[in-house]
N, C-alpha and C positions, 0 to 999 in steps of 0.2 A: 394475480400479483401477490407477492409475499407480504403478509401483514405484519409479521414480527421476525426479526433477524437477531440472533445473538452474535455479538462481536467480542472477540477475546483480544485484549491488548497484549501484544508480545513484548517481552523484556528488551530493554536497550533502546538506543537512539539509532535511527536509520539515516542513510544518505542515498541519494540518487546520483550516480556518476555517469559521465559521458566520455566515451573513448572514440577513436576513429573507427570507421567501419571495417577496415582491414586488420585492426589489432587482434591479437590472439585473446582467447578467453583468459582473464587475469586470475592467477592463482590466489591472490589476496582476497578475492570475493568469497571463496569457500570458507565455511565455518559455521558456528552456532547461529541460530536465528533464521529468519526468512532470507532467502537469496533468490533473485531472479536475474537472468541474463537474456537480453533480447538483441538480435542483430537485424538491422535493416540496411538498405543500400546507402543510408546516410550516417549511420552511427552504430556503436555498440553501447547499449545502455545496461547499467548494472545497478540493482537495488540490493543493499546488504547493510549489515551493522556498520555504523559510521566509523568506528574505531579501526576498521580494516582498510578503509580507503586511504591510499597514500596522499599526503598533502599536495603533491604536485598534479594530481588528477583533477580535472574539472568536475565539480560536484556541487550539489545543493544538499546540505546537511540539516539536521534538526527536525527530523520527521518521526512521528509515532506510527507504528504499524499495528493494524488490527486484522485478525483472521476471522472471516465469516465462518461461524460454526455450522457445518452441514451435517450430513451430506445433502446436496441438492441435485436433483435430476437435471440433465441437460435440457429437457423440455420445459422445466419450470421457468417462468418468465417474470421479470420485474424485480428480481431479488436485489440486484445491484442498484437499480433505479430507486427502489424504496429507501435505500440507505443514502445515496448521494443527493437525492432531490432536496431534502431539508437543508443539507449543507450548502449546496449550490445556491438555493434560493436566499441564503443568508451570507453570501459572499465568502464562504469558507473554501479555500482551495483544496483540491484532492488529487491523488495519484492512485489509480487502481491497477492492479495486476491480477489477471486470471490465470489459473492453472487447471489441469485436468480435474482435480478433486475440489477445487474451491477458488475463492476470491480473497484478495488482500487489499485493504484500504490504508493508504498512508495520508496523514494529516500533519501539517506543520505543528510542532510542539506548542508554539505560541497560541495556536487556535484550539488546543486540546480541551480546555475547560468548556468554552462555548460549544464546541462540536459535540462533546459528551452530552451536554444539556439538550441540544437540538435532537440528538439521536434518541435520548430517553423520552423527550416530548413527542417524538414521532412513533413511539410504541416499541422501540427496539431495546434490547438488553445489552449493556456494556459491562463486561467482566474482566 
């Protein structure tokens, strides 16, 4: 299990948007910062900078995004768990997105201060 993870706070405020499963990939999602688009049989989910999401789109805004500073090998275990456990145990809501090269953690901005303290107390670095 990973004993120490460095999390880098990304600039800007993020939103998680929900579109219908048959909707095309939205052009507004692309731009600076982290972007993730996932399609399931139930929805098209978009994570991106909040200012790009049109007001009429169903969304949950006000998230801070952290990038796990890697690289981490696919066979390394417990990396995400070591970060989310102290948050979950203290009722801090999270949204995690994994990519080929790494992981991203989103935390509501209102929980940013307490989350940072919990991560530091768990032995992680937040930069």
